[in-house]
C-alpha positions as CSV (number, residue, x, y, z in Angstrom):
1,M,0.0,0.0,0.0
2,L,3.0,2.3,0.2
3,S,3.0,2.4,-3.5
4,T,-0.6,3.4,-3.8
5,L,-1.1,5.7,-0.7
6,I,2.3,7.4,-0.2
7,L,4.3,7.3,-3.4
8,P,1.9,9.2,-5.6
9,A,2.7,12.2,-3.4
10,V,6.4,11.7,-3.9
11,E,7.9,12.5,-7.3
12,P,11.2,10.8,-8.3
13,P,14.0,10.8,-7.7
14,Y,14.0,9.2,-4.3
15,L,15.8,6.5,-2.4
16,A,14.0,3.7,-0.6
17,V,16.0,1.7,2.0
18,E,14.7,-1.5,3.5
19,I,15.1,-1.3,7.3
20,V,13.3,-4.6,8.0
21,A,10.8,-6.4,5.8
22,G,7.8,-4.1,5.8
23,L,9.5,-0.9,7.0
24,Y,11.1,1.4,4.6
25,H,13.1,4.6,4.8
26,L,12.3,7.1,2.1
27,T,14.6,10.0,1.1
28,V,13.7,12.5,-1.6
29,L,16.6,13.5,-3.8
30,P,17.2,16.7,-5.8
31,A,15.5,16.7,-9.1
32,H,18.3,18.7,-10.7
33,F,20.9,16.0,-9.9
34,G,22.0,14.0,-13.0
35,D,21.7,10.2,-13.0
36,D,25.3,9.8,-12.2
37,D,25.1,12.0,-9.2
38,L,22.0,10.3,-7.9
39,K,23.6,6.9,-8.3
40,A,26.7,8.1,-6.4
41,V,24.4,9.3,-3.5
42,A,22.6,5.9,-3.4
43,R,25.9,3.9,-3.6
44,A,27.4,6.0,-0.7
45,Q,24.3,5.3,1.4
46,V,24.4,1.6,0.8
47,K,28.1,1.4,1.4
48,A,27.7,3.0,4.8
49,N,24.4,1.6,6.0
50,R,24.9,-1.9,4.5
51,L,21.1,-2.2,3.9
52,D,19.3,-3.1,0.7
53,A,18.1,0.0,-1.2
54,C,16.4,1.1,-4.4
55,L,17.1,4.3,-6.3
56,V,13.9,5.4,-8.1
57,L,14.9,7.6,-11.1
58,G,11.5,7.8,-12.8
59,A,8.6,5.7,-14.0
60,R,9.8,2.1,-14.3
61,Q,13.4,3.2,-13.7
62,V,14.7,1.6,-10.6
63,L,18.3,0.8,-9.6
64,A,18.3,-1.9,-6.9
65,I,21.5,-2.1,-4.8
66,D,21.8,-4.9,-2.3
67,A,23.7,-4.5,1.0
68,E,26.9,-5.8,-0.6
69,G,26.8,-3.3,-3.4
70,V,25.5,-5.6,-6.2
71,E,23.4,-3.6,-8.6
72,R,20.6,-4.5,-11.0
73,R,18.0,-2.6,-13.0
74,E,14.3,-3.1,-12.2
75,T,11.0,-1.6,-13.4
76,E,9.5,-1.7,-9.9
77,I,10.8,-1.6,-6.3
78,P,11.4,-5.3,-5.7
79,F,11.1,-5.4,-1.9
80,R,8.9,-8.3,-1.0
81,L,6.5,-6.4,1.4
82,F,6.7,-3.0,-0.2
83,G,3.1,-3.0,-1.3
84,H,1.7,-5.1,1.5
85,W,-1.0,-3.7,3.8
86,S,1.3,-4.3,6.8
87,S,4.1,-2.1,5.5
88,A,5.1,1.3,6.8
89,A,7.5,4.1,6.0
90,V,9.7,6.7,7.7
91,T,11.8,9.5,6.5
92,R,14.6,11.8,7.8
93,R,16.0,9.1,10.1
94,L,19.0,7.9,8.1
95,K,21.5,10.7,7.4
96,M,23.2,11.2,4.1
97,A,26.9,11.2,3.4
98,S,26.6,14.9,2.5
99,P,23.7,17.3,3.2
100,L,21.3,17.7,0.3
101,P,20.8,21.2,-1.1
102,A,17.8,22.7,0.5
103,T,16.2,24.0,-2.7
104,E,12.6,25.1,-2.8
105,E,11.8,22.1,-5.0
106,L,13.4,19.6,-2.6
107,L,11.6,21.1,0.4
108,R,8.3,21.0,-1.4
109,R,8.7,17.3,-2.2
110,L,10.0,16.5,1.4
111,T,6.9,18.2,2.9
112,A,4.7,16.2,0.6
113,L,6.4,13.0,1.7
114,E,6.1,13.9,5.4
115,E,2.4,14.7,5.0
116,A,1.8,11.4,3.1
117,I,3.5,9.4,5.8
118,K,1.6,11.2,8.5
119,E,-1.7,10.5,6.8
120,Y,-0.9,6.9,5.8
121,P,-2.2,5.0,8.9
122,A,-5.6,6.6,8.7
123,R,-5.9,6.2,4.9
124,R,-4.7,2.6,5.1
125,A,-7.2,1.8,7.9
126,E,-10.0,3.2,5.7
127,V,-9.0,1.1,2.7
128,L,-8.8,-2.0,4.9
129,R,-12.1,-1.2,6.5
130,K,-13.7,-1.1,3.1
131,C,-12.2,-4.5,2.4
132,G,-13.6,-5.9,5.7
133,M,-10.2,-6.0,7.3
134,L,-9.0,-4.6,10.7
135,P,-6.1,-2.1,10.6
136,P,-2.7,-3.5,11.7
137,A,-1.1,-2.8,15.0
138,D,0.9,0.4,15.3
139,F,4.2,-1.3,15.7
140,V,6.7,-3.2,13.5
141,V,8.6,-6.3,14.5
142,G,11.8,-7.7,13.1
143,D,12.5,-11.2,11.8
144,M,10.6,-13.4,14.3
145,T,12.6,-16.5,13.1
146,K,16.0,-14.7,13.8
147,G,17.0,-15.9,10.4
148,G,17.2,-19.5,11.7
149,W,16.6,-22.7,9.8
150,Q,15.6,-26.3,10.8
151,A,18.8,-28.2,11.7
152,T,19.8,-31.2,9.5
153,A,20.7,-34.5,11.1
154,D,24.4,-33.6,10.7
155,E,23.9,-30.2,12.3
156,L,22.0,-31.7,15.2
157,R,24.9,-34.1,15.9
158,A,27.6,-31.4,15.5
159,L,25.9,-28.6,17.5
160,S,23.9,-30.3,20.3
161,G,24.8,-29.5,23.8
162,R,26.7,-26.8,25.6
163,Q,30.3,-26.0,26.3
164,P,31.6,-26.1,29.9
165,S,30.9,-22.3,30.1
166,G,27.3,-23.0,29.3
167,V,27.6,-21.4,25.9
168,P,26.0,-23.4,23.0
169,V,28.3,-25.6,21.0
170,G,29.4,-23.9,17.8
171,L,30.1,-20.5,19.2
172,V,33.6,-19.2,19.6
173,L,34.9,-16.0,21.3
174,C,36.2,-13.4,18.9
175,A,39.8,-12.6,19.8
176,D,39.3,-8.9,18.9
177,C,36.0,-7.8,20.5
178,G,35.4,-10.6,23.0
179,F,31.9,-11.4,21.8
180,W,30.6,-14.8,20.6
181,K,30.2,-15.7,17.0
182,G,29.4,-18.7,14.8
183,Q,26.4,-21.0,14.4
184,C,24.5,-22.8,17.1
185,L,21.3,-24.5,18.0
186,D,19.1,-21.7,19.4
187,P,18.9,-22.4,23.2
188,S,15.3,-21.1,23.4
189,Q,12.6,-23.7,23.6
190,E,10.6,-21.6,21.2
191,F,13.2,-22.2,18.5
192,H,14.1,-25.8,19.5
193,G,16.0,-27.5,16.7
194,K,16.7,-24.3,14.8
195,V,20.2,-23.3,13.8
196,T,20.9,-19.6,14.1
197,R,23.9,-17.5,13.1
198,V,25.5,-15.3,15.8
199,C,27.6,-12.3,15.0
200,C,30.2,-10.6,17.1
201,R,30.6,-6.8,17.3
202,C,33.4,-6.9,14.7
203,E,30.8,-8.0,12.1
204,N,28.7,-4.9,12.7
205,Q,29.1,-3.1,9.4
206,N,26.0,-0.9,9.6
207,R,27.3,2.7,9.8
208,C,25.9,6.2,9.6
209,A,26.7,7.7,6.2
210,A,27.3,11.1,7.9
211,C,29.5,10.4,10.8
212,G,30.8,6.9,10.1
213,E,29.9,5.5,13.5
214,T,27.9,2.3,13.8
215,L,24.1,2.7,13.8
216,Y,23.7,0.3,16.7
217,R,25.9,-1.6,19.1
218,F,25.4,-4.8,17.1
219,R,24.8,-5.7,13.5
220,L,21.3,-4.9,12.3
221,N,18.9,-7.7,11.2
222,A,21.3,-10.2,12.8
223,N,21.8,-11.9,16.2
224,Y,24.3,-11.8,19.1
225,Y,24.7,-14.1,22.0
226,G,23.9,-12.7,25.5
227,P,25.9,-14.9,28.0
228,R,23.9,-13.4,30.9
229,E,20.6,-14.2,29.4
230,H,21.9,-17.4,27.8
231,E,20.0,-16.5,24.7
232,V,20.5,-15.6,21.1
233,V,19.2,-12.1,20.8
234,H,17.9,-10.7,17.5
235,V,18.6,-7.1,16.5
236,P,15.9,-5.7,14.2
237,G,17.0,-3.1,11.7
238,F,14.9,-0.4,13.2
239,S,17.2,-0.4,16.2
240,G,19.5,1.7,14.0
241,L,17.0,4.5,13.4
242,A,17.6,5.9,16.9
243,H,21.3,6.7,16.0
244,Q,22.5,10.2,16.8
245,C,25.8,11.6,15.5
246,A,28.1,12.7,18.2
247,G,28.1,16.4,18.6
């Protein structure tokens, strides 16, 4: 529904960044920038944030850039839940590498985007009501599966049990940051038999494009192991939206 209720108020060019599936950060870009300049802005954003993004240049002109920088041309924004009724959008939360020129044209389009985002919940609720559906809750969750998968017989044999410290088998201490990393069976009963990947702090590559600092203490849309809780903890991407540049 973002494409039908919000985007008509937003003229290209703009950048859409997938924060988590169903939550997207939209940034209007200067219309007087050439395609090469717009692509440079988008590439710098992805290189810093390490989140999938789409640069919308015009009607049926989309440059999709994944978190690793791989690019492909599309005719529509390919994010899986971008048009779903449960999706939502935010703006002005991810800073750019360089400030955008505050032209009258850019400010007009930014105001239109902000108004469309503000009106979106009520407009979406009305559309759903007409379809006989209840509006979604006013919150967004991350990957409820933690990116885990059902363990194979070999993985069950190799990863079952705990180390003498109580840490699940398969995790090792990073010599640089002192946090656990690797793959293990999730110790939670809710995810019994699921293999999850655990990242240490050295693997946190999500950075602010403006100041270069990490957007959050741990990697976004990934997991870390909390030895006190004895749990694999998921870090949803929207944790990075609260970042504030020092000073």
